[in-house]
C-alpha positions as CSV (number, residue, x, y, z in Angstrom):
1,X,12.0,21.0,7.9
2,X,14.3,23.2,9.9
3,X,18.1,23.5,9.4
4,X,20.0,21.8,12.2
5,X,21.7,24.3,14.5
6,X,25.0,22.6,14.2
7,X,24.8,22.6,10.4
8,X,23.9,26.3,10.5
9,X,26.9,26.9,12.7
10,X,29.2,25.3,10.2
11,X,27.7,27.4,7.4
12,X,28.2,30.5,9.5
13,X,31.9,29.5,10.1
14,X,32.5,29.2,6.3
15,X,31.0,32.6,5.7
16,X,33.0,34.2,8.5
17,X,36.2,32.6,7.2
18,X,35.9,34.2,3.8
19,X,36.6,30.9,2.2
20,X,36.2,31.2,-1.6
21,X,33.6,29.1,-3.4
22,X,35.0,26.2,-5.4
23,X,33.5,27.5,-8.7
24,X,35.7,30.7,-8.4
25,X,38.9,28.6,-8.3
26,X,40.9,26.5,-10.7
27,X,40.7,22.7,-10.1
28,X,44.2,22.7,-8.6
29,X,43.3,25.5,-6.2
30,X,40.0,23.8,-5.3
31,X,41.8,20.5,-4.5
32,X,44.2,22.3,-2.2
33,X,41.4,24.1,-0.4
34,X,39.5,20.9,0.1
35,X,42.5,19.2,1.5
36,X,43.4,22.1,3.8
37,X,39.9,22.7,5.3
38,X,38.7,19.1,5.6
39,X,40.5,18.2,8.9
40,X,38.7,21.0,10.8
41,X,35.4,19.2,10.6
42,X,36.4,15.5,10.8
43,X,36.4,13.6,14.1
44,X,39.3,11.9,15.6
45,X,40.0,8.7,13.6
46,X,39.2,5.5,15.5
47,X,41.9,2.9,16.1
48,X,41.9,0.2,13.4
49,X,44.1,-2.8,12.7
50,X,46.1,-1.9,9.6
51,X,46.2,0.4,6.6
52,X,48.2,-0.1,3.4
53,X,48.4,1.5,0.0
54,X,48.3,-0.7,-3.1
55,X,48.3,-0.2,-6.9
56,X,45.5,-1.7,-8.9
57,X,45.5,-2.2,-12.7
58,X,43.3,0.2,-14.5
59,X,42.3,1.0,-18.1
60,X,44.8,3.9,-18.2
61,X,47.5,2.7,-15.8
62,X,47.7,2.4,-12.0
63,X,44.7,3.2,-9.8
64,X,45.9,3.8,-6.2
65,X,44.0,2.0,-3.5
66,X,44.0,2.2,0.3
67,X,43.1,-0.9,2.1
68,X,41.8,-0.8,5.7
69,X,41.3,-3.7,8.2
70,X,39.8,-3.5,11.7
71,X,41.7,-4.3,14.8
72,X,41.3,-7.6,16.6
73,X,41.0,-9.6,13.4
74,X,43.6,-12.2,12.4
75,X,45.6,-11.3,9.3
76,X,44.5,-14.6,7.7
77,X,40.8,-13.9,8.1
78,X,38.9,-13.2,4.9
79,X,36.7,-10.2,5.7
80,X,33.7,-8.7,3.9
81,X,34.7,-5.6,2.0
82,X,33.3,-2.2,1.0
83,X,34.8,-0.7,-2.2
84,X,34.6,3.0,-1.5
85,X,34.6,6.0,-4.0
86,X,35.2,9.4,-2.5
87,X,33.2,12.5,-3.3
88,X,34.3,15.8,-4.7
89,X,32.4,16.4,-7.9
90,X,34.8,14.1,-9.8
91,X,37.3,17.1,-9.6
92,X,38.5,17.3,-6.0
93,X,39.0,14.8,-3.2
94,X,41.4,11.9,-2.7
95,X,42.4,9.0,-0.4
96,X,43.4,11.4,2.3
97,X,40.3,13.6,2.3
98,X,38.1,10.6,3.1
99,X,40.6,8.7,5.2
100,X,38.8,9.3,8.5
101,X,35.4,8.3,7.1
102,X,36.9,5.0,5.8
103,X,38.5,4.3,9.2
104,X,35.1,4.9,10.9
105,X,33.4,2.5,8.6
106,X,36.1,-0.1,9.0
107,X,36.0,0.1,12.8
108,X,32.2,0.4,13.1
109,X,31.2,-2.3,10.6
110,X,34.1,-4.6,11.4
111,X,35.0,-5.0,7.7
112,X,37.7,-4.2,5.2
113,X,37.3,-1.0,3.3
114,X,39.2,-0.4,0.0
115,X,39.2,3.3,-1.0
116,X,39.7,4.0,-4.7
117,X,41.7,7.0,-6.0
118,X,40.1,7.2,-9.4
119,X,41.2,9.7,-12.1
120,X,39.9,13.2,-11.7
121,X,38.5,15.8,-14.1
122,X,39.2,18.0,-16.0
123,X,42.5,16.2,-16.7
124,X,40.5,13.0,-17.2
125,X,37.0,13.6,-18.5
126,X,34.0,11.3,-18.4
127,X,34.0,8.3,-18.4
128,X,37.4,8.0,-16.8
129,X,36.2,8.0,-13.2
130,X,33.5,5.5,-14.0
131,X,35.9,3.3,-15.9
132,X,38.4,3.4,-13.0
133,X,35.7,2.7,-10.4
134,X,34.5,-0.4,-12.3
135,X,38.1,-1.6,-13.0
136,X,39.1,-1.2,-9.3
137,X,36.0,-3.1,-8.1
138,X,36.8,-6.0,-10.4
139,X,40.5,-5.9,-9.4
140,X,39.6,-6.1,-5.7
141,X,37.4,-9.1,-6.2
142,X,40.0,-10.8,-8.5
143,X,42.7,-10.3,-5.8
144,X,40.5,-11.3,-2.9
145,X,43.0,-13.9,-1.6
146,X,45.9,-11.4,-1.6
147,X,43.7,-8.7,0.1
148,X,42.3,-11.2,2.6
149,X,38.7,-10.4,1.7
150,X,35.7,-12.6,1.0
151,X,34.8,-12.2,-2.7
152,X,31.2,-13.4,-1.9
153,X,30.6,-10.5,0.5
154,X,31.2,-7.3,-1.4
155,X,29.5,-3.9,-1.2
156,X,30.2,-0.6,-3.1
157,X,29.6,2.9,-1.8
158,X,30.5,6.5,-1.9
159,X,29.4,10.0,-1.1
160,X,28.1,12.6,-3.7
161,X,30.1,12.0,-6.9
162,X,31.3,8.8,-5.2
163,X,27.7,7.8,-4.7
164,X,27.2,8.3,-8.4
165,X,30.1,6.0,-9.2
166,X,28.8,3.4,-6.8
167,X,25.4,3.4,-8.5
168,X,27.1,3.1,-11.9
169,X,29.3,0.2,-10.7
170,X,26.2,-1.6,-9.3
171,X,24.5,-1.4,-12.7
172,X,27.7,-2.6,-14.5
173,X,28.0,-5.5,-12.1
174,X,24.4,-6.5,-12.8
175,X,25.0,-6.3,-16.5
176,X,28.2,-8.3,-16.3
177,X,26.7,-10.9,-14.0
178,X,29.6,-10.4,-11.4
179,X,30.5,-9.5,-8.9
180,X,27.4,-10.2,-7.0
181,X,27.1,-7.1,-4.8
182,X,25.4,-7.4,-1.4
183,X,24.8,-3.6,-1.0
184,X,25.3,-0.3,-2.7
185,X,25.7,2.6,-0.3
186,X,24.7,5.9,-2.0
187,X,25.4,8.9,0.3
188,X,23.7,12.0,-1.1
189,X,24.5,10.8,-4.6
190,X,24.5,12.6,-7.9
191,X,22.1,10.6,-10.1
192,X,21.3,12.9,-13.0
193,X,24.0,15.4,-14.0
194,X,21.7,17.0,-16.6
195,X,18.8,17.8,-14.4
196,X,18.1,20.8,-12.2
197,X,15.4,19.7,-9.8
198,X,13.2,21.7,-7.5
199,X,15.8,21.2,-4.7
200,X,18.4,22.7,-7.1
201,X,16.3,25.8,-7.4
202,X,15.1,26.0,-3.7
203,X,18.6,25.4,-2.3
204,X,20.7,27.0,-5.0
205,X,22.9,29.0,-2.5
206,X,23.8,29.1,1.1
207,X,23.7,25.4,2.0
208,X,27.3,24.1,1.4
209,X,27.0,22.7,-2.1
210,X,25.6,25.4,-4.4
211,X,24.0,25.2,-7.8
212,X,26.9,27.2,-9.4
213,X,29.3,24.9,-7.7
214,X,27.6,21.8,-9.0
215,X,27.5,23.3,-12.5
216,X,31.2,23.9,-12.2
217,X,31.9,20.3,-11.3
218,X,29.7,18.9,-14.1
219,X,31.3,21.2,-16.7
220,X,34.7,19.9,-15.7
221,X,33.6,16.3,-15.7
222,X,31.7,15.9,-18.9
223,X,33.6,15.7,-22.2
224,X,30.6,17.1,-24.0
225,X,27.1,18.2,-23.0
226,X,25.5,15.1,-24.6
227,X,27.3,13.0,-22.0
228,X,24.7,14.0,-19.4
229,X,22.3,11.6,-21.1
230,X,24.7,8.7,-20.7
231,X,23.6,6.5,-17.8
232,X,27.2,6.1,-16.7
233,X,27.1,9.8,-15.9
234,X,23.4,9.9,-14.9
235,X,22.4,6.5,-13.5
236,X,18.8,7.7,-13.1
237,X,18.6,7.6,-16.9
238,X,19.6,3.9,-17.1
239,X,17.2,2.0,-19.3
240,X,16.5,-0.4,-16.4
241,X,17.5,-0.6,-12.7
242,X,15.9,-4.0,-12.1
243,X,18.0,-6.6,-10.4
244,X,20.7,-4.3,-9.1
245,X,22.1,-4.7,-5.6
246,X,20.0,-3.7,-2.6
247,X,20.6,-0.1,-1.7
248,X,21.0,2.3,1.2
249,X,20.3,5.8,0.0
250,X,21.0,8.6,2.4
251,X,19.9,12.2,1.5
252,X,20.0,15.5,3.3
253,X,17.0,17.9,3.6
254,X,19.0,21.0,2.7
255,X,21.0,19.6,-0.2
256,X,20.5,20.6,-3.8
257,X,21.0,16.9,-4.7
258,X,18.1,15.8,-2.4
259,X,15.5,15.4,-5.1
260,X,17.6,13.3,-7.5
261,X,18.6,11.1,-4.6
262,X,14.9,10.7,-3.7
263,X,14.1,10.0,-7.3
264,X,16.7,7.2,-7.6
265,X,15.5,5.6,-4.4
266,X,11.9,5.6,-5.7
267,X,13.0,4.2,-9.1
268,X,14.9,1.4,-7.4
269,X,12.0,0.6,-5.2
270,X,9.5,0.7,-8.1
271,X,11.8,-1.8,-10.0
272,X,11.6,-4.3,-7.1
273,X,15.0,-3.5,-5.6
274,X,15.3,-3.6,-1.8
275,X,15.9,0.0,-0.7
276,X,16.4,1.7,2.6
277,X,16.1,5.4,2.1
278,X,16.9,7.8,5.0
279,X,16.7,11.5,4.7
280,X,18.4,13.5,7.4
281,X,16.0,16.5,7.2
282,X,18.1,19.2,8.9
283,X,21.3,18.4,7.2
284,X,23.3,19.9,4.3
285,X,25.3,18.2,1.6
286,X,28.5,16.6,2.8
287,X,27.5,16.3,6.5
288,X,28.5,12.7,7.1
289,X,32.3,13.1,7.6
290,X,31.8,16.3,9.7
291,X,31.4,14.5,13.0
292,X,33.7,16.9,14.8
293,X,31.2,19.7,14.3
294,X,28.0,18.0,13.4
295,X,26.9,15.1,15.7
296,X,24.4,13.8,13.1
297,X,27.4,13.1,10.9
298,X,28.5,10.4,13.3
299,X,25.0,9.1,13.6
300,X,24.8,8.7,9.8
301,X,28.1,6.8,9.8
302,X,26.8,4.5,12.4
303,X,23.7,3.9,10.3
304,X,25.8,3.0,7.3
305,X,28.0,0.7,9.3
306,X,25.0,-1.1,10.7
307,X,23.6,-1.5,7.2
308,X,26.9,-2.9,6.0
309,X,27.1,-5.3,8.9
310,X,23.7,-6.6,8.1
311,X,24.2,-6.9,4.4
312,X,27.6,-8.5,4.6
313,X,27.0,-10.8,7.6
């Protein structure tokens, strides 16, 4: 595999800018840096029908949600829905950093998207994010009528740490017997926080997400080292992945998380789960929302939207 020239150009820009690595910052500083630098790589947001912020009831209080609907759809129409969990290592990221991506998926798939602002570490250690993700998913389905969504056509998804949360929610939904999920979208997901795979070693530095950065995120997220063995932190370690929702797993060739994403796709497939696994070989971690600078980012969003349309039709 060769690194995509547009991805290389983005990496060169980051080096030239002198932007500090996340693991050299405090969580507060890292969040601010992520918010400030995100718009430079995101494309122009597509026109959609409506956006509203709502509070959901969570295990520790309110979980902020952002609900998107496409244009050209009657307000009374019950739409399929994607419950989306943003990435950011469970430490950074919010509704705003992933707003454009959610608008793209809303417009391209013609569905409602509900973005979840789960609690972040280190203020809220594991399993706070997983608890919020599961509570928000159940809340969305329980309030389907108010949200004007179809509770029988539900998907979950997320990028990186959000992909980790989506995988965990899919397992919890299977165990609870509801909601019946049509698809889990796992975009370069974290699937084993305690493992350092070959791609961790081969791609430890210089390709957006670094090994030191990932160690920093995990250290802030876990309450204690033994939490890495808990499948709610490491879904690859779940006793069984049989009968979970069908999955779209997207990985990147130059991503330290590539191998654990590949491993989760294989485990799902070996358990009889329907899996579409697409590796964008020349890409780096976090490429999907970078459509302003990396054309393949927009191509990956179109792929996800097409998968959602098919699964939720």
